[in-house]
N, C-alpha and C positions, 0 to 999 in steps of 0.2 A: 511406417508407423511413426509418430510424431513422439517427443522426449516423453510428453505429459500422460502418452497414452501407455508406453513401456512404465515408468514409474506407477499408473495405476493398475496395471498388470502383476508388479511385482509386489507392489502393495496386496493386494487382493489373494494374491499367490502364497504368500508370506504369513497372510491372517488364516487363511484356510489350513494352511500347514499347522497352525498352532502357538504361532510365532506372536509375540508382543512387546511390546517395550521398546528396550535397546536391542533386543535381537532380530524385531523386525525392523527398524531401522538400520541394524548393521545388513540385514539381507538385504533392503531395498540400494544400499551404497552397493554394495558388491556388483548389482545386477544394471547399477543407473551410476556407475562411478563419479561422473560429472554432474550430477543432480546437487540440488542444494536443498539445504531446510524450507526455505521458502517453497521451491517447487514440487515437496512431497508433503507439505499441505494445501497445496491446492490440488495435486492429485488426489488426494484423501478427499477433498470436497466434491471432488468427481465422482470419485465411488460412494459417497453418501449420498448423492443425489440419481445413483444408478438405478433405475426401477426393478431393474432385471437383479440385482442383487437383496437377494432377501433372507439371509443367513444371519441372524440377531448377533452372534456371538463375533462376526467379522466385523457387522458394522460396529459394533460397540469395541473392538480393540481398534480400527481405522480410527473411530471418533477420537480415541484418548491419545492417539499416539498424532493426532490433527493438532488439539487444544494443548497438549504438552510442547510441542515443536513450535506453535503459533505464540504461545506464550513466552517461550523463550529468546524467539525472535523480537518480541516486542521489548523484553526487557532488557537483551542488548544495544536494542535501538536508543533505549531511553539511556543507558551510561552512555553510548556514543555521542548521543544531544548535549549531557552534559559537558561532555568535555569540548564540543566544538560549538562554542557560542558565538553567536554573530551578528551585529547587530543593523539593522536595518538602516540605509541611509535615509535621510529626510527628503521628501520628495519636492513640497511647496511650504514656505512659509513666510509670513505678513513679516513686512518690517518694522521693527520699533515704533518708528512714527505714525504707522496705518494703527499698530495695536492701541497705542495710548489714544488714538485722536477717533475710533471705533469706525473709521471710514472702512468701504468693502473696496479691496483690489479692482480696478478696471481691465476689463478682457476684449479683444477686437472680434467680433462677428462678422465675418463677409454673406450678405444676401446673395445665394446661388442664382437668382434668376436676372437680377441687375448687376452683378458684380463688384456692389458698393460695397464697400467696408463701413461698419457703423461701431461707435463703442456703447458698450453695455456694461452695468454693474452688476456684478456674480453674486 
């Protein structure tokens, strides 16, 4: 049985037993100690899409847990993003002379049939 299925069964078992919120999260962590919040959210979505699971209380409990931990992960990712800001390098720029003259740079293209190179204005 895969890790996602183990988490899925722990979620369903805990929610069926009446656990919710932190108690359900703790229960899942006890059953699957190597899991993460992201994996629990994915297993929750698997449970919500299971046509055999029809108990509304269980589904609502799993849904609430998935939303809470999905938002927690998003907020922590945003906090990490603010700290680790990197600037992407420039890929291509026009020289000052090209910008002033308004001319477009030229590039070489090869005609694959004849094998000849020709200069095109792009």
